[in-house]
N, C-alpha and C positions, 0 to 999 in steps of 0.2 A: 403521375408517380406515386409509388409507395413513400412513405414515409423513411422507410428502411430499404430504399430502394440498392440493387448491387451498385447501382452508380456512385455510392458513396466511397466503393473501393477505391476508387479513382479520384477521389476529392473534388469531383465535377459534377454534382448534380443539376438533373434538368431542371428544377424548380426548388426554392427555398420552403424547408417544411418549419412548422411552429412547433417546439416544445412545451408543454404547459405543467402546470403545478398536480399533484395526487393527493386529495384531503378527503378524508373521511369519506373515501371508497369511490370519489368521482374526481374527475379531470376538470380542474378550473384555470382560468385565464386571470390575468392582472394587466394593467393597463401599462406599466411598464415594459421596455422589451431591450433585450441585447442581442448583438451578433454573433455567431459563432463561426469562426472561418475556419476551412480546413488547413491544417499545417502543411499537407502536401504542396498546396496551388496558391493559399493566401486567398482563395475565393469564398464566399459565405457560404453555409451551407445549411443553416438552422438561422430562425428567430427564435429566442426564448425569453419565456416570461419571467421577469425579476419579480420576485416575494417582497410585498410591502409587510410592515409589521402585522396588521391586521391577519394577512393569510397564513403569516408565521404563527399568529396565535391560534388562529381557526384550525391548523395544523395538531398544535400541542393540545386543544380542546379534543378533538377528535381520538387523539389518542389517549388521553386521560379517560376519555369515556369508553373507548373499546376494552379498558381493564376490567371495568364494570360489567361488561358485558357477555355474550358467549363467551369470547376468547380466554377473558377471566374467570370461568367456569370448567374449561377444558382439561383434561387429565394432560400428562406428560406424553401419554402414548397418542393421544388425540391431538396434541400439538406436532408431535414428531410426523403422524400421517398429513398435515398440512403441507410440514416442510418437505415432504416426500413429494406432495404433489406440484410444490414450486419447484423441485428439482426437475420432474417430468416437464414441464413449462418451459424450463429454460433449455431442454435438448429439444423441445419441439420448436422454440424459436432462435434454433441455433445459427441459423444462415443469418436472422435480423439480429442478432448479436454481435455477430460477427462484422455485418455492416455497419453498425452503430459504434463498435469499439474500434473498427480502423477509421471510420469517418470523422470519430472525435481526435483519435491521436495520432494517426498517420502510420501507425506501426504496419508491418507485414503481416499478411492474411494468413500467412503460415503458423506466425507467432500467436494470433488472435485463436486459431482453429485450433492449436495444439498446448496453450496455456492457459490462457484467458478466459475464453467461453467454458472449457470443461471445469476449469479450477472453481469456477462460480455455481455450476449444479454438484460439484464434489463437495464442498462446503456446506451447501445443506443437507447431504446426506450424510456426511459424517458428523454433524452435529444435532442430527435428529438421532442418529444411534448414540451417539456421546451422551445426551442428557438423559435418556430411558435409561442407561445403565450405569450411571455414576453412582456410589454408595455414598451415604453420609454416616456421620460418626454417631457410635453409640457406646454407653460407657456404663458399666454396672458400677454401681457406687456402695461399699460397706463403712457404716461410720463407727466410731469406736464404741458407742454404745449398744451396735448390733444391729442397728435400723439398715436397713437397704432403700437404695433408690435407683431408678434408671435414668439417665441423661440420654438426651438423642438431639440430633440438628433437624431443624425444620428448614429448606430451601424455599424461599418466596423470591418473586420478581421484583427487581429494582423500581421498576415503574416504568416511565418514559424517558428513554435514551434517544439523545441528540447524536447523531452519527453524521461525521463530518469527513469526508474524503477528499483522498488529492486526485489530481490528473495523470498519475503516471500510471497505474496500474487500475483504472477508475472500476471495473467491474470486477475483478479479482478483490481489491481490498473492500468493498462494498459490500461484498457476499461475506467475506470473511469476518464481519462485523455484524450486520443482520440475521446471520444465519444463527449463530449462538444467542443474540438478542433475544430472538424469537421463539427459538426451542426453551429458553427459560421460562417464557410467558411475558415478557414487557411487550410493549410497544414502541414503535420507534418514528422518528421523523428523519429524515434524511436531507442533508446539503450537499449534494455532490461537490467538484469543484466546477466553477465557471465555464473553464474551457474544457468540459467533458461532461456534458448534461445527456447523452442520447442513450448511452448504455442502463443507465438508472431509470430514464424513461421507460423503457424496453421492460425493466424489470418490474416498475408498477405496473405494467399491462399485464405481465403473468400474474404476479399477486391477484389482481382483479380475476383473471381468468382461472386461477386455482383456487377461488372462493374463499381466499383469507377474510376474514370478516372485517367490515368497514371500521377504519381509522386504526388497524393493526400497525398497517405501514403506511406512512405519508411521505411524501416528497415536494421539498419548495426547492426552487433554481434562483440563482445569486450569488452574489460577491461575499466579501467577510465584513469588513468594517461599514456601518452606516447600511448592512443591508441583510439578505438572509441570515448569513454566519453570525452576525452581533445578536441580531435579534432573537435567533434560536439559542445559543448558548446563556445568553443571560435570561432568558424567558423563567420565571419562576416557577413554572409548573414541570420542567424539566429534571429529572431526579438524578442523571448521570450524563457525562460528556466521552464519547470515544471520538479520539481524531488521529490522524496520521496526516503528517506534514512538516514543514518547515520549523525550527526549532523558536524562531521569533513569536511564530502563529502559535504555538504550543503556551509559550509564556502568557502572550496575551490572554488566551481563552483560561487558563490556570488562574489569573488575577481576579478574573469574573466569577469563575467557579468557587473561587475561596470565600467571598462574599454568602454563598447559601451553604457551603461546605459541601458542594457536591462532590460524588465520586466520578474520578476522572481518569483515563487510560490514555497514553500519550505513546505514541512510536513516532519518534522526529528524525531529524537529519543525520548525516553519518559522514564521516572523513575515513572510511574503512581502508585499512590494510591488509595488504598481502604478503605474505611471507615464504620466499621460494630457497629453498636449501639445496646445497651442492649435490646430496644424496637424492632427490627428488627425482621422477621420470620427464626428463625438460620437454617431451611432446605432449605431456599430459597436463605440464605447467603453463606452457605457453598458450595450448589452447582453452585451457580453463580462465586463465587471466584475461583472453580475448573476451571470454565469456562474461566473467566478471565485472569486465571494463565498460565495453561495449552494448552488451543486451540494451534493448529498448532506449537506443541512444544515449546512455550512460544515465538515463532516468528513472533509478531505482535506488532508493535508500540504501538497498544491499551493495550496492556496487563499490568496486574496488577502484579509490582515486590514489592511495600509495603503493607503490610494490618497493619490496624490499628483495633484494637479489644478494644472496653469499658469493662473494667476490672471485671465487674460482670459475662461476659459469655466469657471471655478471654480463660480460660483452656479448657472449652467445645468447642469451638470454634478450637481450637488448635488440639485437639486432633482428633475433625472428619473432618478436613480438610485432616490431615497427612492420616487417613486411607483412605479418599475417593483418594488420590493421588496414594497411594501406591497400589490401586486396578486399574487404568488405565491400558490398555491391549495394548500388542505389538505385536499383529499378522502382518501376511503381508500386504499391502495397499488394495489388494484386498478382504480381509476379512472385512465382512461389520461390524464385532464386533469391530475392533481394532479404539481404542482411541487415543494412542501413536504413533509419526510420528517421524523420526530420525531428528536430525539436517542437515541443509543445505550440509554442508561438513565436514572434519575431523579437517579443520583448524579453522572451527566456535565451533566444540565440543571440541578443545582445548583449545579454549578462554574460553567457558564457565566452563569448569571442571577448569580452573586457578580461576575463581571466587568461585566454591566449596572449593577448597583450601583456598583461601584468607577467605572465610568466618569462616572455622575451624581456621587458623592462628588467626584471629580477634576475637575468642571466642565464636562463635555461639555454640547453640545447636542445631544439627541436626534431627527433627522430624522424616523424611523419606527421603531415596533417598540419593543423595550425591555422585553418583558413575554411572558405565556404565554396563548395564545388559549384559549378556551372553544367547546363545540361541543355541549353537551346530549345528549351518547352517548357510548358506550365510549371513545370515543378522550379522553374527561377524564381518565381513568386513566392514560394514556400519557405520553410523554415530549416533548410539543411544546413549541416555543418560537418566538417570532416573529423573522423576519428582520430586521435591526436596523443602521442607518446612523448614525452620531454624527458629530461635528466638533466644533472648537474647543478640543482637549486640546494640552499642549505635546510636545516630540518624548520628553521626559523622562518623561511620565507613565507609570504602570505597566500600564495599556490599551495604551499604544504599545508596550511592551518586551517583552510576556509572550505566550507564543502560548496564545490562549482556543481555538481547536479549535472553534468554534461561528459562527452565520450572521451574523455582526458586521463591518462594517469602519468603520475612521476615515477620514474624509477630510480633507486638509488640503491649502493653497495652496502654490504655487512660482513663483520667477520664472524662472531662467535652468535650461539643461540642466546646468550643472555643479551646481547648488543641489539639481537633481531625483535626479541620480546620488549624492550625498553623502547626500542625506536615506535614498533606498534603501539605502544601505551600512551605515549606523549602525544596526546590530542586530548582538546577537549569534549571531542564525542567518543562514543563506547557502543556501537550497532554492531558490528558484524568483522570478524576477520577470517581469510583463508590461508591455510597454512599447505605448503606441498612438502611431503619428505616421505621418505620409506621407513623412517625409525619410528615405530611404534611407541617408545617410551619417549621419545618427543612429540607425538603426537597427543598424548597425553598432557605433558607437560604444558603442552601450547593451551591446553583447555583451560586448566588449573591457573595460567599465569597472565591471560591474556584478558585485558579489562573490557569486556564486552558482552552481548547478550547473546551471539550467535557465534560461534567457532567451527568452520567447515574445515576438514583435512581431505586433501584430494579429491575435492568437489566443492561445488558453489549452487546454491538456491535448490538444493535437494531438502524439501521439508517431509515431516508428519505431522500430520495436523493436530497430532494428541499433544507435540512437544510445546514448551514454553517460547513465546516470539516477544522479544521487546529489546530494548536499549537498557543503557546507563550515562551517568553523565548526561552532556546535553543530548543525549540520543532517547529520551523517553522516560516516563514512569510507569511502573505497573508492566504486567506480561499476559496476552491473550495467548488462546490454544489450548485445545483441551480441557483439561479442568480448570485452567487459569482462567480460560474466558467464563466459563460456570462459574469461577468464584466471582468475577467480576460484574457480572449480569443477575447476580442474586444476593438477597440479602439472607443471612443465616439466623435462626432463631433457637436457641437453647431451650428444651423441653425437660424439665426435672420432675418426677413424678416418684415419690415417696411410695415403696409398696408394703413396707411393714414398720 
């Protein structure tokens, strides 16, 4: 069986494959292994090598060496050409990436084919173009005594970048970070989540096939504390860390990075609000909220967990949202009609189920869901959970304060625009918000009033890769996307030349 067999699309491969590290241009093994199981069936699909400290050190050393080799001497245009070859390679390996992504996450084949894998290639093409066209600053300076000088900025790679990515959108978020890092001339050491090691391994194969110089892209598998994640983020040879994941992990990494004042870019958790005004298209608001709440099993940092609906349409909205949530289908990932995916692991499902129980204990009315579906087949061994809509809780309920990261939302009424904005802002998080309204003035007021990094009006998850991406409060530090990514992945030197 091929390592990326289409059988991964069912979560039931005929044999267990081995996933290795990629260090200095070669695949290497390590003695310690861990099992990767399918979220669809609970069956093991891979043995994964766990990096020890020596393996991580070798990866960082290889990355530092690459900066002094051919990669470090390439022009921006030459590096952009390499990135475009990587994008071509991702497109050639499209079906392998789909199989790896579906096997890792249990998401539907239709989502992997239309979102995750295409965005992987698009990220490399976008940053190949962007890094070669972004201007730098220059100023002509005239001094009081008549002397003149020219000041201009030179961008340089920051160095070795640790790229630590989560399990919810593994390929999309991995390429979102690796593409701009490489476009700016850095070398990277990637640590994917232990839950989703497969698509990162395919990317390593693509890097080798595309002729990326040895050591430019390195991959180490493992866990966080006392494993690859900790070894990498505390390594003195790492110059910058980019991380997407939960806020508590970001805090731990920030403490390690502070010791050496390493640059960090964190996109962390969210408890995102959605505002539905009475003048909105209710059809659009319901369908948009179904997407923003239940896409990817609710396992997206941008998903909506708190919905506030203006009182005149509150009852109708709740009825329609609950009905649509109940209609979401549980087919196998390979079924094009499937809209529901399992959660990533039984441990995570137990966490989300504990919040379902908490919501009930806090007095919530469950409009739909609240439990685990049964199938009578191998999926009963997986990590499926029912999409859930609840209402009736006070704002200070834990269900409304803590990030759940599953397919659940709480719906509450509001009366005025000012109240809606205040409710949305009453959170320790500040990543994203959705606003549903036909009032153009209100749409612009929302963008200014909401304490978030991203505000969508009458849409959700619509992205332009040039725009800033990130959060405020517990939702992160810094911005990525477009020139914001280039700013993070480069250091700038001002050059001042006296002309006369």
